[in-house]
C-alpha positions as CSV (number, residue, x, y, z in Angstrom):
1,M,105.8,88.2,71.8
2,A,108.6,85.6,72.0
3,R,109.7,83.7,75.1
4,H,113.3,84.0,76.3
5,L,115.0,82.0,79.0
6,I,118.3,83.7,80.1
7,T,120.9,82.4,82.5
8,S,124.2,83.8,83.5
9,A,127.1,81.7,84.8
10,I,126.4,81.2,88.5
11,P,129.0,82.9,90.7
12,Y,131.0,80.8,93.2
13,I,130.1,81.3,96.8
14,N,133.5,81.9,98.3
15,G,133.7,85.6,98.3
16,I,132.7,88.8,96.4
17,K,133.4,88.8,92.7
18,H,135.5,91.4,90.8
19,L,134.3,93.6,87.9
20,G,135.7,91.1,85.4
21,N,133.3,88.4,86.7
22,L,130.5,90.9,86.5
23,V,131.0,91.9,82.9
24,G,131.7,88.4,81.8
25,S,128.3,87.0,82.6
26,Q,125.7,88.7,84.9
27,L,125.8,92.2,83.5
28,P,125.4,91.5,79.8
29,A,122.8,88.9,80.6
30,D,120.9,91.6,82.5
31,L,121.3,94.1,79.6
32,Y,119.7,91.5,77.3
33,A,116.9,90.6,79.7
34,R,116.0,94.2,80.3
35,Y,116.0,95.0,76.6
36,L,113.8,92.0,75.7
37,R,111.3,92.9,78.4
38,Q,111.2,96.4,77.0
39,R,110.4,95.0,73.5
40,G,107.4,93.1,75.0
41,H,108.9,89.6,75.2
42,E,108.3,87.2,78.0
43,V,111.5,86.7,79.9
44,L,112.7,84.4,82.6
45,F,116.1,85.5,83.8
46,L,117.8,83.1,86.3
47,C,121.0,83.0,88.3
48,A,122.2,81.5,91.5
49,T,125.1,81.0,93.8
50,D,127.4,77.9,93.1
51,E,127.8,76.6,96.6
52,H,129.4,73.1,96.6
53,G,133.0,71.9,96.4
54,T,136.2,72.3,98.4
55,P,136.5,76.1,98.0
56,A,133.3,76.6,99.9
57,E,134.5,74.3,102.7
58,L,137.9,76.1,102.9
59,A,136.3,79.6,102.9
60,A,133.9,78.5,105.7
61,T,136.8,77.1,107.7
62,K,138.7,80.4,107.2
63,A,135.6,82.3,108.4
64,G,135.2,80.0,111.4
65,K,131.7,79.0,110.4
66,P,129.9,75.8,109.5
67,V,129.8,75.6,105.7
68,A,126.0,75.7,105.4
69,E,125.9,78.9,107.5
70,Y,128.7,80.5,105.5
71,C,127.0,79.7,102.2
72,A,123.7,81.1,103.4
73,E,125.4,84.3,104.5
74,M,127.3,84.7,101.3
75,H,124.3,84.1,99.2
76,A,122.6,87.0,101.0
77,V,125.7,89.2,100.4
78,Q,125.9,88.3,96.7
79,S,122.2,88.9,96.3
80,D,122.4,92.3,97.9
81,I,125.3,93.3,95.6
82,A,123.4,92.0,92.6
83,D,120.5,94.3,93.6
84,G,123.1,97.1,94.0
85,F,124.1,96.7,90.4
86,R,120.4,96.5,89.4
87,L,120.7,93.0,88.1
88,S,117.0,92.1,87.3
89,F,117.0,88.4,88.0
90,D,113.6,86.9,88.2
91,H,115.1,84.6,90.8
92,F,118.6,84.3,92.4
93,G,118.7,80.8,93.6
94,R,121.2,78.4,95.4
95,S,122.8,75.3,94.0
96,S,122.5,73.8,97.6
97,S,118.7,74.0,97.3
98,P,116.5,70.9,97.9
99,Q,115.3,71.3,94.4
100,N,118.8,71.0,93.0
101,H,119.6,68.0,95.3
102,K,116.6,66.1,94.0
103,L,117.1,67.0,90.3
104,T,120.8,66.3,90.3
105,Q,120.2,62.9,91.8
106,A,117.4,62.2,89.3
107,F,119.7,63.1,86.4
108,A,122.4,60.8,87.7
109,G,119.9,57.9,88.1
110,R,118.6,58.5,84.6
111,L,122.1,58.6,83.1
112,A,122.9,55.3,84.9
113,D,119.8,53.7,83.5
114,M,120.9,54.8,80.0
115,G,124.2,53.1,80.5
116,L,126.2,56.4,80.6
117,I,127.7,56.1,84.1
118,R,130.6,53.8,84.9
119,E,132.3,53.1,88.2
120,V,136.0,53.6,88.2
121,T,138.6,52.6,90.8
122,E,141.2,55.3,90.3
123,E,144.2,56.7,91.7
124,Q,143.7,60.1,93.3
125,V,146.1,62.6,94.8
126,Y,146.1,62.5,98.6
127,S,147.8,65.2,100.7
128,V,149.5,63.8,103.7
129,A,149.9,67.2,105.2
130,D,146.2,68.1,104.7
131,G,144.9,64.6,105.6
132,R,142.6,64.5,102.7
133,F,142.1,63.7,99.0
134,L,142.7,66.9,97.1
135,P,140.1,68.0,94.5
136,D,141.6,68.8,91.1
137,R,141.5,72.5,91.6
138,Y,143.5,72.3,94.8
139,I,146.5,70.9,93.1
140,E,148.6,73.1,91.0
141,G,151.8,72.6,89.1
142,T,153.4,73.1,85.7
143,C,151.2,72.3,82.6
144,P,152.7,69.5,80.6
145,N,151.2,71.0,77.4
146,C,152.3,74.6,77.5
147,G,154.6,74.9,80.5
148,F,152.4,77.4,82.4
149,E,153.5,77.1,86.1
150,S,150.2,77.7,87.8
151,A,148.0,75.1,86.0
152,R,145.3,73.5,88.1
153,G,144.6,69.9,88.4
154,D,141.5,70.0,86.1
155,Q,142.5,72.6,83.5
156,C,145.3,74.9,82.5
157,D,144.0,78.5,82.4
158,N,146.7,79.5,80.0
159,C,146.1,76.9,77.1
160,T,142.6,75.7,78.4
161,K,143.7,72.1,78.1
162,Q,141.7,69.6,80.2
163,L,144.1,67.9,82.7
164,D,144.2,65.3,85.4
165,P,146.1,66.2,88.6
166,T,148.6,63.4,87.9
167,D,149.5,65.1,84.6
168,L,151.0,68.1,86.4
169,I,154.8,68.5,86.7
170,N,156.0,69.4,90.2
171,P,152.5,69.4,91.8
172,Y,151.7,70.8,95.2
173,S,148.7,71.4,97.5
174,T,147.3,74.9,97.2
175,I,145.8,74.4,100.7
176,S,149.1,73.9,102.6
177,G,151.7,74.3,99.8
178,S,152.9,70.8,100.7
179,T,154.5,68.7,98.0
180,E,154.1,65.6,100.1
181,L,151.4,64.1,97.9
182,E,150.6,60.5,97.5
183,V,148.5,58.7,94.9
184,R,145.8,56.5,96.6
185,E,143.0,54.4,95.3
186,T,139.3,55.5,95.5
187,K,136.2,54.7,93.6
188,H,134.2,57.2,91.6
189,L,131.5,57.6,89.0
190,Y,132.3,58.8,85.5
191,L,129.9,60.3,83.0
192,R,130.6,58.5,79.7
193,Q,130.5,61.7,77.7
194,S,133.0,60.3,75.1
195,T,130.2,58.0,73.8
196,L,128.2,61.2,73.1
197,K,131.0,62.9,71.1
198,D,129.3,62.5,67.7
199,D,126.0,63.8,69.1
200,L,127.7,66.8,70.7
201,A,129.7,67.5,67.6
202,A,126.6,67.5,65.4
203,W,124.8,69.7,67.9
204,I,127.7,72.2,68.1
205,D,128.0,72.2,64.3
206,S,124.4,73.1,64.0
207,K,125.0,76.4,65.9
208,K,126.0,78.5,62.9
209,D,125.3,81.8,64.7
210,W,127.4,81.1,67.8
211,P,130.3,83.4,68.6
212,V,133.7,82.1,67.3
213,L,135.0,82.2,70.8
214,T,132.3,79.8,71.9
215,T,132.6,77.3,69.1
216,S,136.4,77.4,68.9
217,I,136.8,76.4,72.6
218,A,134.1,73.7,72.3
219,K,135.8,72.1,69.3
220,K,139.2,72.3,70.8
221,W,138.0,70.3,73.8
222,L,136.1,68.0,71.6
223,N,138.9,67.2,69.1
224,D,142.4,68.2,70.4
225,G,144.7,65.4,71.6
226,D,142.8,62.4,72.8
227,G,139.5,64.3,72.3
228,L,136.5,64.3,74.6
229,Q,137.2,62.3,77.7
230,D,134.8,60.7,80.2
231,R,134.4,62.9,83.2
232,G,134.4,62.1,86.9
233,I,131.2,63.3,88.5
234,T,131.8,62.4,92.2
235,R,134.2,63.6,94.9
236,D,135.4,62.6,98.3
237,L,134.0,65.5,100.2
238,D,131.5,66.2,103.0
239,W,129.8,69.2,101.5
240,G,127.7,68.7,98.4
241,I,124.8,66.7,97.0
242,P,125.0,63.1,98.3
243,V,125.5,60.5,95.6
244,K,122.2,58.8,95.0
245,K,120.6,57.0,92.0
246,G,117.4,59.0,91.9
247,D,115.8,58.3,95.3
248,E,117.8,55.2,95.9
249,D,121.2,54.8,97.6
250,W,124.1,54.0,95.3
251,P,126.1,51.1,96.6
252,G,129.8,51.8,97.0
253,M,129.2,55.6,96.9
254,E,128.5,56.1,100.5
255,G,130.0,59.3,101.9
256,K,130.6,60.8,98.5
257,V,129.0,63.8,96.8
258,F,128.5,64.8,93.2
259,Y,131.2,66.9,91.6
260,V,130.3,70.6,91.7
261,W,130.6,70.9,87.9
262,F,128.0,68.2,87.6
263,D,125.4,69.8,89.9
264,A,126.0,73.5,89.2
265,P,124.6,73.6,85.6
266,I,121.6,71.5,86.7
267,E,120.9,74.4,89.1
268,Y,119.8,76.5,86.1
269,I,116.9,74.1,85.8
270,A,116.3,73.7,89.6
271,C,116.4,77.5,89.9
272,A,113.2,77.7,87.8
273,Q,111.6,75.3,90.3
274,E,112.8,77.5,93.1
275,W,111.3,80.5,91.4
276,Q,107.9,78.8,91.3
277,D,108.2,77.5,94.9
278,A,109.0,81.0,96.1
279,G,105.7,82.2,94.7
280,K,107.2,84.3,91.9
281,G,105.8,82.4,89.0
282,T,103.9,79.3,87.9
283,D,104.5,76.3,85.6
284,W,108.3,76.3,85.6
285,E,108.4,73.2,83.4
286,R,107.0,75.2,80.4
287,W,110.4,76.9,80.4
288,W,112.5,73.8,80.6
289,R,110.7,70.8,79.2
290,T,109.9,70.7,75.5
291,D,107.0,68.3,76.2
292,K,105.5,71.0,78.5
293,G,105.8,74.0,76.2
294,A,109.5,74.9,76.2
295,D,109.8,74.1,72.5
296,D,109.0,77.7,71.7
297,V,111.6,79.1,74.2
298,T,114.8,80.7,73.1
299,Y,117.5,79.8,75.7
300,T,120.6,82.1,75.9
301,Q,123.5,81.5,78.3
302,F,126.1,84.2,79.3
303,M,129.5,83.2,80.6
304,G,133.3,83.9,80.6
305,K,135.4,81.8,78.2
306,D,136.7,79.6,81.1
307,N,133.2,78.3,81.5
308,V,132.6,77.4,77.9
309,P,133.8,73.8,77.9
310,F,131.4,72.8,80.7
311,H,128.4,74.5,79.0
312,T,129.1,73.3,75.5
313,L,130.1,69.7,76.4
314,S,129.5,68.4,79.9
315,F,126.1,70.0,80.6
316,P,124.7,69.2,77.2
317,A,126.1,65.6,77.6
318,T,124.0,65.4,80.7
319,I,120.8,66.6,78.9
320,L,121.4,64.7,75.7
321,G,122.4,61.6,77.6
322,S,119.2,61.6,79.6
323,Q,117.1,61.3,76.4
324,E,114.5,63.3,78.3
325,P,112.7,66.3,76.8
326,W,114.9,69.0,78.5
327,K,115.6,72.3,76.8
328,L,119.1,72.6,75.3
329,V,120.7,76.0,75.1
330,D,120.2,77.9,71.8
331,Y,122.9,80.5,72.0
332,I,125.9,80.9,74.2
333,K,127.3,84.4,74.5
334,S,130.9,84.0,75.8
335,F,133.3,86.7,76.8
336,N,137.1,87.1,77.1
337,Y,138.7,88.4,80.2
338,L,138.7,91.9,81.7
339,N,142.2,92.6,83.0
340,Y,143.1,95.3,85.5
341,D,145.6,98.0,84.7
342,G,148.3,95.9,83.1
343,G,147.7,92.7,85.0
344,Q,145.0,90.5,86.5
345,F,142.4,91.1,89.2
346,S,143.7,89.3,92.3
347,T,141.8,88.8,95.6
348,S,144.8,87.6,97.5
349,R,146.9,90.6,96.4
350,G,144.0,93.1,96.9
351,R,144.5,94.1,93.3
352,G,141.5,95.5,91.3
353,V,138.0,96.7,92.1
354,F,135.6,94.2,93.5
355,M,131.8,94.5,93.2
356,D,131.1,95.8,96.7
357,Q,134.0,98.3,96.6
358,A,132.8,99.6,93.2
359,L,129.4,100.5,94.7
360,E,131.0,102.2,97.6
361,I,132.8,104.6,95.2
362,L,130.1,105.4,92.6
363,P,126.5,104.4,91.8
364,A,125.8,101.4,89.6
365,D,125.2,103.2,86.4
366,Y,128.7,104.5,86.1
367,W,130.1,101.0,86.3
368,R,127.4,99.5,84.1
369,W,128.0,102.0,81.3
370,W,131.8,101.6,81.3
371,L,131.9,97.8,81.6
372,L,129.3,97.2,79.0
373,S,130.7,99.7,76.5
374,H,134.1,98.0,77.0
375,A,132.8,94.4,77.1
376,P,135.5,91.9,76.2
377,E,133.7,90.3,73.3
378,S,136.3,89.9,70.6
379,S,139.4,90.0,72.8
380,D,140.5,90.6,76.4
381,A,139.8,94.2,77.6
382,E,141.6,96.2,80.2
383,F,140.3,98.5,83.0
384,T,142.4,101.5,83.7
385,W,141.4,104.5,85.9
386,D,142.4,106.9,83.1
387,N,140.0,105.3,80.6
388,F,137.3,105.0,83.2
389,Q,137.5,108.7,84.2
390,T,137.7,109.9,80.6
391,D,134.7,107.8,79.3
392,V,132.4,108.5,82.3
393,N,133.1,112.2,82.1
394,K,132.7,112.4,78.4
395,D,129.9,109.9,77.7
396,L,127.7,110.2,80.8
397,A,128.4,113.7,82.1
398,D,129.2,115.7,79.0
399,V,127.0,114.0,76.4
400,L,123.9,112.7,78.1
401,G,123.9,114.6,81.4
402,N,124.7,117.9,79.8
403,F,121.9,117.5,77.2
404,V,119.3,116.9,79.9
405,S,120.5,119.6,82.1
406,R,120.9,122.2,79.4
407,I,117.4,121.9,77.8
408,T,115.4,121.5,81.0
409,K,117.1,124.5,82.7
410,F,116.7,126.7,79.5
411,C,113.0,125.8,79.2
412,R,112.4,126.7,82.9
413,S,114.2,130.0,82.5
414,K,112.6,131.2,79.3
415,F,109.3,129.4,79.2
416,S,108.2,127.5,82.3
417,E,108.4,124.0,83.8
418,A,106.0,122.8,81.1
419,V,106.5,121.8,77.5
420,P,106.2,125.0,75.4
421,E,103.8,125.3,72.4
422,G,104.2,126.9,69.1
423,G,106.3,126.5,65.9
424,S,106.6,123.7,63.5
425,Y,109.3,121.4,62.2
426,G,111.7,122.5,59.5
427,P,114.4,120.6,57.5
428,D,116.7,120.3,60.6
429,E,114.0,118.5,62.6
430,E,113.1,116.2,59.7
431,Q,116.8,115.3,59.3
432,L,117.1,114.6,63.0
433,I,114.1,112.3,62.8
434,S,115.6,110.5,59.9
435,D,119.0,110.2,61.6
436,L,117.5,109.0,64.9
437,T,115.4,106.4,63.0
438,T,118.4,105.0,61.3
439,R,120.5,104.8,64.4
440,I,117.7,103.4,66.6
441,R,117.1,100.6,64.1
442,A,120.8,99.9,64.1
443,Y,120.8,99.9,67.9
444,E,117.9,97.4,68.0
445,G,119.9,95.2,65.6
446,F,123.0,95.1,67.8
447,M,120.9,94.5,70.9
448,D,119.0,91.7,69.2
449,K,122.3,90.0,68.2
450,I,123.8,90.7,71.7
451,E,126.7,92.8,70.2
452,V,127.2,94.7,73.4
453,R,130.0,97.1,72.5
454,K,128.4,98.0,69.2
455,A,125.1,98.6,70.9
456,A,126.7,100.9,73.4
457,A,128.5,102.8,70.7
458,E,125.2,103.3,68.8
459,L,123.4,104.4,71.9
460,R,126.1,107.0,72.6
461,A,125.8,108.2,69.0
462,I,122.0,108.6,69.5
463,W,122.8,110.8,72.5
464,V,125.3,112.8,70.4
465,L,122.6,113.5,67.8
466,G,120.6,115.5,70.4
467,N,123.6,117.6,71.4
468,E,124.5,118.3,67.8
469,Y,120.9,119.4,67.1
470,L,121.1,121.8,70.1
471,Q,124.5,123.1,69.0
472,A,123.4,123.7,65.4
473,N,120.0,125.2,66.2
474,A,120.9,127.0,69.5
475,P,117.3,127.7,70.8
476,W,118.8,130.1,73.4
477,T,119.8,132.3,70.4
478,T,116.7,131.6,68.4
479,F,114.6,132.7,71.3
480,K,115.7,136.3,71.0
481,T,114.3,136.7,67.6
482,D,111.9,133.8,67.0
483,P,110.4,132.5,70.3
484,E,107.9,130.3,68.4
485,T,110.6,128.3,66.7
486,A,112.6,128.2,69.9
487,A,109.6,126.7,71.6
488,M,109.4,124.0,68.9
489,Q,113.1,123.2,69.3
490,V,112.7,122.9,73.1
491,R,109.6,120.8,72.8
492,L,111.4,118.3,70.5
493,A,114.4,118.2,72.9
494,L,112.3,117.5,76.0
495,N,110.6,114.7,74.1
496,L,114.0,113.4,73.2
497,I,114.8,113.1,76.9
498,R,112.0,110.6,77.3
499,I,113.2,108.7,74.2
500,Y,116.8,108.6,75.7
501,A,115.4,107.3,79.0
502,V,113.7,104.4,77.2
503,L,116.6,103.5,74.9
504,S,119.1,103.8,77.8
505,A,117.2,101.8,80.4
506,A,118.9,98.5,79.8
507,F,122.4,100.1,80.2
508,I,121.8,102.8,82.9
509,P,118.5,101.9,84.6
510,D,118.7,104.4,87.5
511,A,119.4,107.4,85.2
512,S,116.6,106.2,82.9
513,K,114.2,106.3,85.9
514,T,115.4,109.8,86.8
515,M,114.8,111.0,83.3
516,I,111.3,109.5,83.1
517,A,110.4,110.9,86.5
518,A,111.7,114.4,85.5
519,M,109.5,114.3,82.4
520,Q,106.6,113.3,84.7
521,T,105.4,110.5,82.5
522,D,104.6,106.8,82.8
523,D,105.0,106.3,79.1
524,D,108.1,104.2,78.6
525,S,107.0,102.8,75.2
526,W,109.6,102.0,72.7
527,P,110.2,104.6,69.9
528,T,109.3,102.4,67.0
529,D,107.9,105.5,65.2
530,V,110.4,108.3,66.1
531,A,108.3,111.1,64.7
532,A,105.3,110.0,66.9
533,A,107.6,109.4,69.9
534,L,108.8,113.0,69.6
535,E,105.2,114.2,70.3
536,T,104.5,112.0,73.3
537,L,104.8,114.9,75.7
538,P,102.4,117.5,74.4
539,A,102.5,121.3,74.8
540,G,101.6,122.2,78.4
541,H,102.8,118.9,79.9
542,A,104.6,119.6,83.1
543,F,108.2,118.5,83.9
544,T,110.8,119.0,86.5
545,V,114.5,119.9,86.2
546,P,116.5,116.9,87.5
547,E,119.6,117.1,89.5
548,N,122.7,116.4,87.4
549,L,122.4,112.9,86.1
550,F,126.1,112.2,86.4
551,R,128.9,114.0,88.1
552,K,132.4,114.1,86.8
553,I,135.2,112.1,88.3
554,T,138.0,114.4,89.5
555,D,141.7,113.9,88.9
556,E,142.2,113.6,92.6
557,E,139.6,110.8,92.9
558,R,141.2,109.0,90.0
559,A,144.6,109.1,91.5
560,E,143.3,108.1,95.0
561,W,141.4,105.1,93.6
562,A,144.3,104.0,91.4
563,E,146.6,103.9,94.4
564,R,144.0,102.3,96.7
565,F,143.3,99.4,94.4
566,A,146.8,98.8,93.0
567,G,147.4,95.9,95.5
568,K,150.6,94.2,96.1
569,R,152.9,93.7,93.1
570,D,154.9,90.5,92.6
């Protein structure tokens, strides 16, 4: 049994996320966590809400609530939605937690002691109309590198180049739209991550198994242009973790807070402490400190490509720079973007399906299957209602659902609601066992490597094998002349339902539970030996006929949803 620490990029607090956010981090992380648990490994799967920074303040103001109250409410909302999608977090924490406050301040103090923090008097953009310094992300303008007209003050989403607000051409405040911006002096702390460039480069180069998407973005930020730059880690805001040097005040930093991108990744660690303090586990440090047992932990992070620079450079710089025995990430699984029907998801334009809306329309398994089977691993992917309808109806209803329905109803009508006895395997059954074994081993390989789309395709192929076996052997026809052989065929197929339930559990957990319950068994053991697994439910074992696992999406529903979520076009 191995030990696996899994984190997914923590979602920002200001609102409900869309399906692209879900498939870019939390959902594939859940798939992997569920699979590893099934294979007998010890797993700690952590996530949290990212609650600091100006967006939280603005969202709270818009909602007419104090920011702390707003964040608490939205954490509850996001937690409920995560439960709705069956995300199996061991703990869903909060970056505003006392644990993260203390740990972030401790890291800052340690980095200062190591000579990796410098104070900088800098010029920062101040919006006269808004009466405040503007955080980088609340200034937009034209990117000087690629000409993209909606580049943010910290990064261009088009070319991913790291920017400062003063680099932008024709900048404006995204709060008020005002172009009446002034540059004023203010003092901030900077993490001297440029001094760690060689250490970071060597560490990234050692990760030979990382996805190309992850390493290419990391190396681009590390080497392009002027290379890795020191990074401001404080802001002039009210809401956030107060700047302290460990437990001590930091002279000259009164009234400032740590930058959200400094404290948010530290929440991964603090979240484990929250997990323990909530009474869900013990000895959190054995997951995070290599001097306390974490040297045998494999740590995997899941995130969208826009989060890669901070997780490959800034957060590792914090850990490396501390020279303390904290666990560094072993593997970063990054994803491209999921687009919506020829464009992008947009909250402001009401365009696309958001997580709460999705659950109002259909149960979680429908979304989990489609999103994971179309995960944007090698390139951006696109959600369309036509594809969604076609794939759900074909894969879930026609292939898996039809198999379960057909064989259970046939057995009930011709034998009973118990596994029939009689007959013995012939060449077709031996071939099916061989084919299943080959495909299940391939499925395991893809899941072990977190190749999500390939794993989904292999799982579907495993479902297809059962349908092809029924089509070729037609027990309903065999029964007329050879009921003993038909009994054997039905017995094999009923056992196959249990195997499908086990193999499918990480993708479609609710349907898996329904199949296991219908087969009236608690045995969810992995089919390492396929021949033995096909005899788990013996002759005479009772079962029930489940309701249809999946219903088909109608053309009328597809058209209605496409119109409902089209949003406003530019």
